[in-house]
A tleap script that builds the chain and sets N, CA, C and O, in Angstrom:
source leaprc.protein.ff14SB
mol = sequence {
  NMET THR LYS ASP ALA LYS THR THR GLU PHE
  VAL ASP TRP LEU ARG LYS ARG ILE LYS GLU
  ASP ASP GLU ILE LEU ASN ARG PHE LYS ASN
  GLY LEU GLY ALA GLU SER PHE ALA LEU SER
  PHE GLU ARG SER ASP PHE ALA PHE SER ALA
  ALA ALA ARG LEU GLU VAL TYR ALA ARG THR
  VAL GLU ALA LEU CYS ALA HIE GLY SER LYS
  ALA THR LEU GLN SER VAL ARG ASP TYR ALA
  LEU ARG GLU VAL LEU ASN LYS ALA GLU SER
  PRO ARG ARG SER SER SER PRO THR SER ASN
  ILE MET ALA GLN ALA SER LEU ALA ALA TRP
  ALA GLY VAL LEU GLN TYR VAL ASP SER LEU
  ILE CLYS
}
set mol.1.N position { -20.983 -75.037 -48.663 }
set mol.1.CA position { -21.621 -75.077 -47.494 }
set mol.1.C position { -22.889 -74.597 -47.429 }
set mol.1.O position { -23.290 -73.695 -48.164 }
set mol.2.N position { -23.620 -75.193 -46.511 }
set mol.2.CA position { -25.008 -74.867 -46.482 }
set mol.2.C position { -25.191 -73.266 -45.936 }
set mol.2.O position { -24.493 -72.728 -45.077 }
set mol.3.N position { -26.150 -72.750 -46.562 }
set mol.3.CA position { -26.402 -71.108 -46.067 }
set mol.3.C position { -27.441 -70.899 -45.099 }
set mol.3.O position { -27.877 -69.752 -44.991 }
set mol.4.N position { -27.952 -71.886 -44.316 }
set mol.4.CA position { -28.885 -71.825 -43.418 }
set mol.4.C position { -28.348 -70.594 -42.268 }
set mol.4.O position { -27.157 -70.293 -42.188 }
set mol.5.N position { -29.189 -70.087 -41.593 }
set mol.5.CA position { -28.630 -69.106 -40.462 }
set mol.5.C position { -27.769 -69.898 -39.298 }
set mol.5.O position { -26.775 -69.396 -38.775 }
set mol.6.N position { -28.263 -71.154 -38.974 }
set mol.6.CA position { -27.489 -71.840 -37.876 }
set mol.6.C position { -26.012 -72.234 -38.388 }
set mol.6.O position { -24.956 -72.157 -37.760 }
set mol.7.N position { -26.194 -72.591 -39.453 }
set mol.7.CA position { -24.822 -73.022 -39.887 }
set mol.7.C position { -23.734 -71.828 -40.070 }
set mol.7.O position { -22.530 -71.913 -39.829 }
set mol.8.N position { -24.537 -70.545 -40.615 }
set mol.8.CA position { -23.752 -69.364 -40.821 }
set mol.8.C position { -23.116 -68.913 -39.298 }
set mol.8.O position { -21.968 -68.515 -39.103 }
set mol.9.N position { -23.977 -69.055 -38.478 }
set mol.9.CA position { -23.814 -68.518 -37.065 }
set mol.9.C position { -22.668 -69.395 -36.442 }
set mol.9.O position { -21.954 -68.864 -35.591 }
set mol.10.N position { -22.427 -70.791 -36.828 }
set mol.10.CA position { -21.642 -71.517 -36.195 }
set mol.10.C position { -20.169 -71.178 -36.843 }
set mol.10.O position { -19.138 -71.126 -36.172 }
set mol.11.N position { -20.235 -70.981 -38.095 }
set mol.11.CA position { -18.871 -70.682 -38.925 }
set mol.11.C position { -18.390 -69.187 -38.319 }
set mol.11.O position { -17.237 -68.854 -38.044 }
set mol.12.N position { -19.524 -68.449 -38.202 }
set mol.12.CA position { -19.019 -67.200 -37.616 }
set mol.12.C position { -18.293 -67.457 -36.097 }
set mol.12.O position { -17.151 -67.097 -35.813 }
set mol.13.N position { -19.122 -68.082 -35.301 }
set mol.13.CA position { -18.335 -68.560 -34.172 }
set mol.13.C position { -17.141 -69.120 -34.113 }
set mol.13.O position { -16.287 -68.749 -33.308 }
set mol.14.N position { -16.945 -70.192 -35.070 }
set mol.14.CA position { -15.478 -70.706 -35.304 }
set mol.14.C position { -14.530 -69.765 -35.555 }
set mol.14.O position { -13.491 -69.690 -34.900 }
set mol.15.N position { -14.844 -68.953 -36.565 }
set mol.15.CA position { -13.766 -67.905 -36.990 }
set mol.15.C position { -13.559 -66.836 -36.255 }
set mol.15.O position { -12.548 -66.164 -36.456 }
set mol.16.N position { -14.548 -66.457 -35.196 }
set mol.16.CA position { -14.094 -65.400 -34.025 }
set mol.16.C position { -13.349 -66.397 -33.141 }
set mol.16.O position { -12.293 -65.962 -32.682 }
set mol.17.N position { -13.649 -67.523 -32.840 }
set mol.17.CA position { -12.531 -68.211 -31.808 }
set mol.17.C position { -11.125 -68.462 -32.354 }
set mol.17.O position { -10.076 -68.397 -31.712 }
set mol.18.N position { -11.294 -68.787 -33.761 }
set mol.18.CA position { -9.838 -68.868 -34.408 }
set mol.18.C position { -8.984 -67.706 -34.224 }
set mol.18.O position { -7.833 -67.820 -33.804 }
set mol.19.N position { -9.689 -66.226 -34.625 }
set mol.19.CA position { -8.974 -65.075 -34.351 }
set mol.19.C position { -8.423 -65.170 -33.028 }
set mol.19.O position { -7.205 -65.189 -32.850 }
set mol.20.N position { -9.429 -65.243 -31.897 }
set mol.20.CA position { -8.973 -65.216 -30.527 }
set mol.20.C position { -7.782 -65.814 -30.129 }
set mol.20.O position { -6.859 -65.267 -29.526 }
set mol.21.N position { -7.874 -67.233 -30.586 }
set mol.21.CA position { -6.808 -68.188 -30.246 }
set mol.21.C position { -5.741 -67.850 -30.860 }
set mol.21.O position { -4.748 -67.816 -30.133 }
set mol.22.N position { -5.550 -67.536 -32.142 }
set mol.22.CA position { -4.594 -66.913 -32.734 }
set mol.22.C position { -3.810 -65.726 -32.153 }
set mol.22.O position { -2.584 -65.630 -32.203 }
set mol.23.N position { -4.606 -64.872 -31.622 }
set mol.23.CA position { -4.180 -63.741 -30.842 }
set mol.23.C position { -3.353 -64.229 -29.443 }
set mol.23.O position { -2.284 -63.751 -29.065 }
set mol.24.N position { -4.003 -65.139 -28.875 }
set mol.24.CA position { -3.567 -65.697 -27.450 }
set mol.24.C position { -2.237 -66.253 -27.853 }
set mol.24.O position { -1.224 -66.007 -27.198 }
set mol.25.N position { -2.233 -67.167 -29.165 }
set mol.25.CA position { -0.707 -67.536 -29.269 }
set mol.25.C position { 0.361 -66.858 -29.763 }
set mol.25.O position { 1.521 -67.254 -29.660 }
set mol.26.N position { -0.070 -65.587 -30.435 }
set mol.26.CA position { 0.721 -64.627 -30.725 }
set mol.26.C position { 1.628 -64.234 -29.536 }
set mol.26.O position { 2.836 -64.442 -29.419 }
set mol.27.N position { 0.713 -63.568 -28.610 }
set mol.27.CA position { 1.162 -63.009 -27.485 }
set mol.27.C position { 2.044 -63.898 -26.500 }
set mol.27.O position { 3.026 -63.468 -25.895 }
set mol.28.N position { 1.507 -65.317 -26.420 }
set mol.28.CA position { 2.382 -66.243 -25.846 }
set mol.28.C position { 3.771 -66.231 -26.395 }
set mol.28.O position { 4.750 -66.269 -25.649 }
set mol.29.N position { 3.881 -66.167 -27.981 }
set mol.29.CA position { 4.977 -66.538 -28.533 }
set mol.29.C position { 5.826 -65.360 -28.662 }
set mol.29.O position { 7.025 -65.531 -28.884 }
set mol.30.N position { 5.225 -63.881 -28.519 }
set mol.30.CA position { 6.126 -62.796 -28.319 }
set mol.30.C position { 6.370 -62.387 -26.818 }
set mol.30.O position { 7.094 -61.425 -26.562 }
set mol.31.N position { 5.709 -63.186 -25.744 }
set mol.31.CA position { 6.180 -63.008 -24.446 }
set mol.31.C position { 7.133 -64.057 -24.155 }
set mol.31.O position { 7.769 -63.964 -23.105 }
set mol.32.N position { 7.330 -65.047 -24.930 }
set mol.32.CA position { 8.014 -66.085 -24.392 }
set mol.32.C position { 9.739 -65.859 -24.071 }
set mol.32.O position { 10.664 -65.583 -24.835 }
set mol.33.N position { 9.700 -66.088 -22.724 }
set mol.33.CA position { 11.201 -65.788 -22.005 }
set mol.33.C position { 11.246 -64.402 -21.578 }
set mol.33.O position { 12.301 -64.063 -21.041 }
set mol.34.N position { 10.195 -63.385 -21.714 }
set mol.34.CA position { 10.272 -62.047 -21.259 }
set mol.34.C position { 10.841 -62.020 -19.720 }
set mol.34.O position { 11.749 -61.293 -19.317 }
set mol.35.N position { 10.097 -62.983 -18.951 }
set mol.35.CA position { 10.603 -62.685 -17.841 }
set mol.35.C position { 11.718 -63.987 -17.406 }
set mol.35.O position { 12.770 -63.769 -16.805 }
set mol.36.N position { 11.286 -65.277 -17.812 }
set mol.36.CA position { 12.403 -66.295 -18.031 }
set mol.36.C position { 11.591 -67.470 -18.695 }
set mol.36.O position { 10.369 -67.622 -18.669 }
set mol.37.N position { 12.505 -68.237 -19.274 }
set mol.37.CA position { 11.917 -69.188 -20.294 }
set mol.37.C position { 11.053 -70.238 -19.170 }
set mol.37.O position { 9.919 -70.585 -19.499 }
set mol.38.N position { 11.538 -70.646 -18.054 }
set mol.38.CA position { 11.087 -71.377 -17.172 }
set mol.38.C position { 9.627 -71.160 -16.807 }
set mol.38.O position { 8.767 -72.041 -16.775 }
set mol.39.N position { 9.426 -69.591 -16.477 }
set mol.39.CA position { 8.253 -69.334 -16.008 }
set mol.39.C position { 7.224 -69.299 -17.103 }
set mol.39.O position { 6.055 -69.680 -17.032 }
set mol.40.N position { 7.817 -68.811 -18.062 }
set mol.40.CA position { 6.733 -68.894 -19.546 }
set mol.40.C position { 6.040 -70.292 -19.695 }
set mol.40.O position { 4.855 -70.506 -19.951 }
set mol.41.N position { 6.951 -71.108 -19.497 }
set mol.41.CA position { 6.619 -72.689 -19.857 }
set mol.41.C position { 5.699 -72.986 -18.528 }
set mol.41.O position { 4.677 -73.657 -18.669 }
set mol.42.N position { 6.058 -72.499 -17.286 }
set mol.42.CA position { 5.400 -73.180 -16.353 }
set mol.42.C position { 3.720 -72.497 -16.371 }
set mol.42.O position { 2.811 -73.142 -15.849 }
set mol.43.N position { 3.497 -71.338 -16.933 }
set mol.43.CA position { 2.325 -70.674 -17.235 }
set mol.43.C position { 1.490 -71.032 -18.477 }
set mol.43.O position { 0.374 -70.590 -18.751 }
set mol.44.N position { 2.311 -72.012 -19.258 }
set mol.44.CA position { 1.679 -72.171 -20.770 }
set mol.44.C position { 0.595 -72.999 -20.843 }
set mol.44.O position { 0.374 -73.611 -21.888 }
set mol.45.N position { -0.169 -73.119 -19.816 }
set mol.45.CA position { -1.233 -74.251 -20.183 }
set mol.45.C position { -2.411 -73.606 -21.111 }
set mol.45.O position { -3.162 -74.250 -21.844 }
set mol.46.N position { -2.408 -72.179 -20.915 }
set mol.46.CA position { -3.653 -71.669 -21.627 }
set mol.46.C position { -3.000 -71.497 -23.476 }
set mol.46.O position { -3.726 -71.068 -24.372 }
set mol.47.N position { -1.814 -71.852 -23.658 }
set mol.47.CA position { -1.326 -71.641 -24.859 }
set mol.47.C position { -1.628 -73.284 -25.634 }
set mol.47.O position { -2.013 -73.452 -26.791 }
set mol.48.N position { -1.357 -74.242 -24.729 }
set mol.48.CA position { -1.779 -75.584 -25.390 }
set mol.48.C position { -3.342 -75.504 -25.415 }
set mol.48.O position { -3.803 -75.837 -26.506 }
set mol.49.N position { -4.104 -75.205 -24.640 }
set mol.49.CA position { -5.493 -74.955 -24.988 }
set mol.49.C position { -6.033 -74.037 -26.114 }
set mol.49.O position { -7.026 -74.342 -26.776 }
set mol.50.N position { -5.349 -72.933 -26.289 }
set mol.50.CA position { -5.553 -72.360 -27.492 }
set mol.50.C position { -5.139 -73.007 -28.728 }
set mol.50.O position { -5.865 -72.906 -29.717 }
set mol.51.N position { -3.893 -73.755 -28.784 }
set mol.51.CA position { -3.406 -74.341 -29.968 }
set mol.51.C position { -4.453 -75.400 -30.463 }
set mol.51.O position { -4.916 -75.443 -31.603 }
set mol.52.N position { -4.775 -76.308 -29.353 }
set mol.52.CA position { -5.774 -77.164 -29.607 }
set mol.52.C position { -6.995 -76.827 -30.257 }
set mol.52.O position { -7.404 -77.468 -31.226 }
set mol.53.N position { -7.651 -75.766 -29.728 }
set mol.53.CA position { -8.838 -75.213 -30.102 }
set mol.53.C position { -8.515 -74.579 -31.693 }
set mol.53.O position { -9.076 -75.005 -32.703 }
set mol.54.N position { -7.753 -73.756 -31.683 }
set mol.54.CA position { -7.189 -73.423 -33.199 }
set mol.54.C position { -7.197 -74.655 -34.385 }
set mol.54.O position { -7.832 -74.686 -35.438 }
set mol.55.N position { -6.404 -75.492 -33.906 }
set mol.55.CA position { -6.408 -76.847 -34.700 }
set mol.55.C position { -8.076 -77.474 -35.154 }
set mol.55.O position { -8.475 -77.843 -36.259 }
set mol.56.N position { -8.710 -77.420 -33.998 }
set mol.56.CA position { -10.100 -78.059 -34.033 }
set mol.56.C position { -10.776 -77.242 -35.057 }
set mol.56.O position { -10.942 -77.607 -36.221 }
set mol.57.N position { -11.171 -76.074 -34.542 }
set mol.57.CA position { -11.947 -75.067 -35.261 }
set mol.57.C position { -11.432 -74.733 -36.611 }
set mol.57.O position { -12.331 -74.535 -37.428 }
set mol.58.N position { -10.086 -74.606 -37.108 }
set mol.58.CA position { -9.604 -74.560 -38.230 }
set mol.58.C position { -10.026 -75.852 -39.263 }
set mol.58.O position { -10.319 -75.689 -40.447 }
set mol.59.N position { -10.000 -77.024 -38.644 }
set mol.59.CA position { -10.285 -78.232 -39.260 }
set mol.59.C position { -11.784 -78.198 -39.693 }
set mol.59.O position { -12.175 -78.507 -40.819 }
set mol.60.N position { -12.564 -77.789 -38.676 }
set mol.60.CA position { -13.928 -77.962 -38.824 }
set mol.60.C position { -14.397 -76.985 -39.871 }
set mol.60.O position { -15.257 -77.397 -40.649 }
set mol.61.N position { -13.892 -75.567 -40.025 }
set mol.61.CA position { -14.307 -74.743 -41.018 }
set mol.61.C position { -13.649 -75.145 -42.375 }
set mol.61.O position { -14.168 -74.741 -43.416 }
set mol.62.N position { -12.595 -75.877 -42.408 }
set mol.62.CA position { -12.280 -76.382 -43.674 }
set mol.62.C position { -12.887 -77.378 -44.149 }
set mol.62.O position { -12.973 -77.421 -45.376 }
set mol.63.N position { -13.446 -78.395 -43.412 }
set mol.63.CA position { -14.254 -79.384 -43.582 }
set mol.63.C position { -15.905 -78.942 -44.099 }
set mol.63.O position { -16.511 -79.520 -45.002 }
set mol.64.N position { -16.323 -78.026 -43.457 }
set mol.64.CA position { -17.620 -77.365 -43.829 }
set mol.64.C position { -17.354 -77.030 -45.249 }
set mol.64.O position { -17.901 -77.609 -46.188 }
set mol.65.N position { -16.539 -76.125 -45.361 }
set mol.65.CA position { -16.191 -75.481 -46.666 }
set mol.65.C position { -15.918 -76.509 -47.809 }
set mol.65.O position { -16.283 -76.319 -48.969 }
set mol.66.N position { -15.303 -77.521 -47.418 }
set mol.66.CA position { -14.951 -78.776 -48.564 }
set mol.66.C position { -15.990 -79.484 -48.899 }
set mol.66.O position { -15.987 -79.995 -50.019 }
set mol.67.N position { -17.264 -79.708 -47.907 }
set mol.67.CA position { -18.282 -80.567 -48.464 }
set mol.67.C position { -19.372 -79.557 -48.836 }
set mol.67.O position { -20.476 -80.095 -48.751 }
set mol.68.N position { -19.433 -78.410 -49.180 }
set mol.68.CA position { -20.198 -77.876 -49.483 }
set mol.68.C position { -21.727 -77.695 -48.979 }
set mol.68.O position { -22.047 -77.245 -47.879 }
set mol.69.N position { -22.626 -78.140 -50.015 }
set mol.69.CA position { -23.990 -78.040 -49.320 }
set mol.69.C position { -24.052 -79.402 -48.481 }
set mol.69.O position { -24.715 -79.271 -47.453 }
set mol.70.N position { -23.552 -80.595 -48.666 }
set mol.70.CA position { -23.518 -81.702 -48.168 }
set mol.70.C position { -23.224 -81.483 -46.417 }
set mol.70.O position { -23.704 -82.155 -45.504 }
set mol.71.N position { -22.453 -80.532 -46.339 }
set mol.71.CA position { -22.102 -80.080 -44.725 }
set mol.71.C position { -23.288 -79.784 -44.062 }
set mol.71.O position { -24.006 -78.916 -44.559 }
set mol.72.N position { -23.716 -80.469 -42.789 }
set mol.72.CA position { -24.848 -79.907 -42.070 }
set mol.72.C position { -24.253 -79.796 -40.415 }
set mol.72.O position { -23.204 -80.346 -40.081 }
set mol.73.N position { -24.903 -79.185 -39.689 }
set mol.73.CA position { -24.684 -79.108 -38.239 }
set mol.73.C position { -24.690 -80.598 -37.698 }
set mol.73.O position { -23.889 -81.024 -36.867 }
set mol.74.N position { -25.748 -81.358 -38.311 }
set mol.74.CA position { -25.736 -82.896 -37.577 }
set mol.74.C position { -24.519 -83.473 -38.061 }
set mol.74.O position { -23.861 -84.053 -37.197 }
set mol.75.N position { -24.038 -83.461 -39.254 }
set mol.75.CA position { -22.575 -84.176 -39.633 }
set mol.75.C position { -21.604 -83.609 -38.742 }
set mol.75.O position { -20.756 -84.412 -38.352 }
set mol.76.N position { -21.497 -82.296 -38.270 }
set mol.76.CA position { -20.459 -81.671 -37.459 }
set mol.76.C position { -20.651 -82.292 -36.234 }
set mol.76.O position { -19.637 -82.640 -35.629 }
set mol.77.N position { -21.814 -82.521 -35.705 }
set mol.77.CA position { -22.205 -83.223 -34.330 }
set mol.77.C position { -21.579 -84.322 -34.321 }
set mol.77.O position { -20.719 -84.527 -33.465 }
set mol.78.N position { -21.907 -85.300 -35.327 }
set mol.78.CA position { -21.621 -86.557 -35.375 }
set mol.78.C position { -20.165 -86.980 -35.433 }
set mol.78.O position { -19.658 -88.049 -35.095 }
set mol.79.N position { -19.622 -85.903 -35.933 }
set mol.79.CA position { -18.016 -86.057 -36.171 }
set mol.79.C position { -17.585 -85.711 -35.015 }
set mol.79.O position { -17.020 -86.688 -34.524 }
set mol.80.N position { -17.554 -84.714 -34.234 }
set mol.80.CA position { -17.348 -84.147 -32.825 }
set mol.80.C position { -17.721 -85.270 -31.977 }
set mol.80.O position { -16.851 -85.724 -31.233 }
set mol.81.N position { -18.774 -85.736 -31.976 }
set mol.81.CA position { -19.173 -86.684 -30.883 }
set mol.81.C position { -18.021 -88.085 -30.911 }
set mol.81.O position { -17.426 -88.544 -29.937 }
set mol.82.N position { -17.961 -88.469 -32.074 }
set mol.82.CA position { -16.919 -89.416 -32.358 }
set mol.82.C position { -15.510 -88.962 -31.899 }
set mol.82.O position { -14.891 -89.700 -31.133 }
set mol.83.N position { -15.051 -87.982 -32.251 }
set mol.83.CA position { -13.641 -87.665 -31.588 }
set mol.83.C position { -13.862 -87.313 -30.202 }
set mol.83.O position { -12.821 -87.297 -29.545 }
set mol.84.N position { -14.875 -87.037 -29.595 }
set mol.84.CA position { -14.824 -86.786 -28.173 }
set mol.84.C position { -14.830 -88.469 -27.531 }
set mol.84.O position { -14.022 -88.878 -26.697 }
set mol.85.N position { -15.828 -89.202 -28.083 }
set mol.85.CA position { -15.859 -90.373 -27.429 }
set mol.85.C position { -14.481 -91.123 -27.894 }
set mol.85.O position { -13.966 -91.720 -26.948 }
set mol.86.N position { -14.005 -91.196 -28.707 }
set mol.86.CA position { -12.641 -91.749 -29.305 }
set mol.86.C position { -11.546 -91.416 -28.379 }
set mol.86.O position { -10.821 -92.296 -27.915 }
set mol.87.N position { -11.371 -89.848 -28.027 }
set mol.87.CA position { -10.546 -89.459 -27.229 }
set mol.87.C position { -10.573 -89.904 -25.627 }
set mol.87.O position { -9.623 -90.134 -24.879 }
set mol.88.N position { -11.820 -89.937 -25.405 }
set mol.88.CA position { -12.071 -90.129 -23.986 }
set mol.88.C position { -12.105 -91.577 -23.552 }
set mol.88.O position { -11.860 -91.953 -22.406 }
set mol.89.N position { -12.434 -92.361 -24.577 }
set mol.89.CA position { -12.326 -93.917 -24.240 }
set mol.89.C position { -10.883 -94.347 -24.510 }
set mol.89.O position { -10.498 -95.414 -24.030 }
set mol.90.N position { -9.981 -93.527 -25.309 }
set mol.90.CA position { -8.594 -94.248 -25.651 }
set mol.90.C position { -7.607 -92.872 -25.219 }
set mol.90.O position { -7.058 -92.183 -26.079 }
set mol.91.N position { -7.508 -92.650 -23.965 }
set mol.91.CA position { -6.817 -91.507 -23.826 }
set mol.91.C position { -5.398 -91.771 -24.321 }
set mol.91.O position { -4.990 -92.926 -24.445 }
set mol.92.N position { -4.551 -90.577 -24.640 }
set mol.92.CA position { -3.232 -90.821 -24.848 }
set mol.92.C position { -2.296 -91.195 -23.821 }
set mol.92.O position { -2.285 -90.364 -22.913 }
set mol.93.N position { -1.651 -91.982 -23.683 }
set mol.93.CA position { -0.728 -92.284 -22.444 }
set mol.93.C position { 0.737 -92.264 -22.834 }
set mol.93.O position { 1.507 -93.166 -22.504 }
set mol.94.N position { 1.126 -91.127 -23.600 }
set mol.94.CA position { 2.607 -90.923 -23.859 }
set mol.94.C position { 3.432 -91.002 -22.903 }
set mol.94.O position { 2.993 -90.887 -21.759 }
set mol.95.N position { 4.700 -91.196 -23.101 }
set mol.95.CA position { 5.546 -91.016 -21.912 }
set mol.95.C position { 5.987 -89.258 -21.999 }
set mol.95.O position { 6.604 -88.691 -21.097 }
set mol.96.N position { 5.604 -88.703 -23.052 }
set mol.96.CA position { 5.816 -87.319 -23.259 }
set mol.96.C position { 4.676 -86.580 -22.643 }
set mol.96.O position { 3.660 -86.536 -23.336 }
set mol.97.N position { 4.636 -85.929 -21.356 }
set mol.97.CA position { 3.781 -85.094 -20.705 }
set mol.97.C position { 3.206 -83.841 -21.571 }
set mol.97.O position { 2.158 -83.310 -21.201 }
set mol.98.N position { 3.839 -83.406 -22.634 }
set mol.98.CA position { 3.368 -82.373 -23.431 }
set mol.98.C position { 2.309 -82.959 -24.333 }
set mol.98.O position { 1.195 -82.462 -24.500 }
set mol.99.N position { 2.806 -84.171 -24.956 }
set mol.99.CA position { 1.853 -84.943 -26.008 }
set mol.99.C position { 0.396 -85.123 -24.942 }
set mol.99.O position { -0.700 -84.757 -25.366 }
set mol.100.N position { 0.505 -85.549 -23.949 }
set mol.100.CA position { -0.788 -86.041 -23.118 }
set mol.100.C position { -1.505 -84.432 -23.018 }
set mol.100.O position { -2.659 -84.247 -23.406 }
set mol.101.N position { -0.813 -83.527 -22.553 }
set mol.101.CA position { -1.694 -82.300 -22.360 }
set mol.101.C position { -2.301 -81.800 -23.432 }
set mol.101.O position { -3.379 -81.227 -23.271 }
set mol.102.N position { -1.689 -81.926 -24.831 }
set mol.102.CA position { -2.070 -81.549 -25.980 }
set mol.102.C position { -3.374 -82.570 -26.387 }
set mol.102.O position { -4.209 -82.108 -27.165 }
set mol.103.N position { -3.525 -83.735 -25.951 }
set mol.103.CA position { -4.387 -84.684 -26.195 }
set mol.103.C position { -5.636 -84.224 -25.405 }
set mol.103.O position { -6.773 -84.185 -25.876 }
set mol.104.N position { -5.313 -83.908 -24.249 }
set mol.104.CA position { -6.420 -83.279 -23.325 }
set mol.104.C position { -7.012 -82.175 -23.804 }
set mol.104.O position { -8.241 -82.242 -23.814 }
set mol.105.N position { -6.524 -81.151 -24.215 }
set mol.105.CA position { -6.825 -79.857 -24.898 }
set mol.105.C position { -7.755 -80.006 -26.151 }
set mol.105.O position { -8.777 -79.358 -26.377 }
set mol.106.N position { -7.132 -81.101 -27.003 }
set mol.106.CA position { -8.012 -81.360 -28.168 }
set mol.106.C position { -9.357 -82.163 -27.882 }
set mol.106.O position { -10.387 -82.078 -28.552 }
set mol.107.N position { -9.146 -82.975 -26.737 }
set mol.107.CA position { -10.598 -83.612 -26.412 }
set mol.107.C position { -11.522 -82.333 -26.016 }
set mol.107.O position { -12.592 -82.156 -26.600 }
set mol.108.N position { -11.041 -81.399 -24.946 }
set mol.108.CA position { -11.626 -80.597 -24.512 }
set mol.108.C position { -12.218 -79.447 -25.667 }
set mol.108.O position { -13.312 -78.897 -25.544 }
set mol.109.N position { -11.363 -79.229 -26.690 }
set mol.109.CA position { -11.860 -78.518 -27.781 }
set mol.109.C position { -12.937 -79.122 -28.624 }
set mol.109.O position { -13.757 -78.386 -29.172 }
set mol.110.N position { -12.983 -80.483 -28.764 }
set mol.110.CA position { -13.847 -81.275 -29.670 }
set mol.110.C position { -15.062 -81.155 -28.825 }
set mol.110.O position { -16.143 -80.952 -29.378 }
set mol.111.N position { -14.977 -81.270 -27.447 }
set mol.111.CA position { -16.325 -81.189 -26.643 }
set mol.111.C position { -16.934 -79.823 -26.776 }
set mol.111.O position { -18.164 -79.785 -26.801 }
set mol.112.N position { -16.161 -78.512 -26.878 }
set mol.112.CA position { -16.748 -77.464 -26.956 }
set mol.112.C position { -17.303 -77.375 -28.094 }
set mol.112.O position { -18.310 -76.670 -28.146 }
set mol.113.N position { -16.863 -78.008 -29.270 }
set mol.113.CA position { -17.687 -77.837 -30.580 }
set mol.113.C position { -18.926 -78.660 -30.556 }
set mol.113.O position { -19.944 -78.407 -31.200 }
set mol.114.N position { -18.733 -79.746 -29.691 }
set mol.114.CA position { -20.130 -80.355 -29.558 }
set mol.114.C position { -21.013 -79.773 -28.721 }
set mol.114.O position { -22.202 -79.929 -29.000 }
set mol.115.N position { -20.721 -79.115 -27.725 }
set mol.115.CA position { -21.829 -78.337 -27.081 }
set mol.115.C position { -22.357 -77.154 -27.959 }
set mol.115.O position { -23.553 -76.861 -27.942 }
set mol.116.N position { -21.458 -76.487 -28.719 }
set mol.116.CA position { -21.965 -75.441 -29.177 }
set mol.116.C position { -22.935 -75.782 -30.430 }
set mol.116.O position { -23.905 -75.087 -30.730 }
set mol.117.N position { -22.539 -76.931 -31.106 }
set mol.117.CA position { -23.343 -77.299 -32.268 }
set mol.117.C position { -24.910 -77.834 -31.586 }
set mol.117.O position { -26.032 -77.646 -32.055 }
set mol.118.N position { -24.544 -78.503 -30.415 }
set mol.118.CA position { -25.959 -78.977 -29.710 }
set mol.118.C position { -27.016 -77.727 -29.377 }
set mol.118.O position { -28.238 -77.712 -29.523 }
set mol.119.N position { -26.351 -76.951 -29.006 }
set mol.119.CA position { -27.189 -75.571 -28.572 }
set mol.119.C position { -27.865 -75.218 -29.642 }
set mol.119.O position { -29.076 -75.023 -29.551 }
set mol.120.N position { -27.252 -75.089 -30.738 }
set mol.120.CA position { -27.743 -74.858 -32.205 }
set mol.120.C position { -28.883 -75.577 -32.815 }
set mol.120.O position { -29.769 -75.002 -33.447 }
set mol.121.N position { -28.830 -76.965 -32.588 }
set mol.121.CA position { -29.226 -77.796 -33.151 }
set mol.121.C position { -30.780 -78.038 -32.228 }
set mol.121.O position { -31.795 -78.431 -32.802 }
set mol.122.N position { -30.744 -77.765 -30.912 }
set mol.122.CA position { -31.830 -77.794 -30.383 }
set mol.122.C position { -32.963 -76.616 -30.598 }
set mol.122.O position { -34.054 -76.698 -30.034 }
savepdb mol mol.pdb
quit
């Protein structure tokens, strides 16, 4: 992985958010059914978002580490932009509402990566 300051800042940002989203999911898991299962699932939209971000951020860190010095913020930006465009142009239309919610959350997570990387590149 490149060791420039902006790439390091980006990886630190990702790792911080991975930790935060992992904590969110653990709280959800531990509180599941505390009041009632129906109520837990009714209020679970934040868990979908956290799970999607966790997946996207972890994949991004893994890719940066795997590609070593070839990894650049521009390559991350290009990949994130492709993900955003593909997911926006061909939204999932599953008969499973849960699958559709996760697809939307994944799109939002990739858009968040794109926005953050853009702020670093400028």
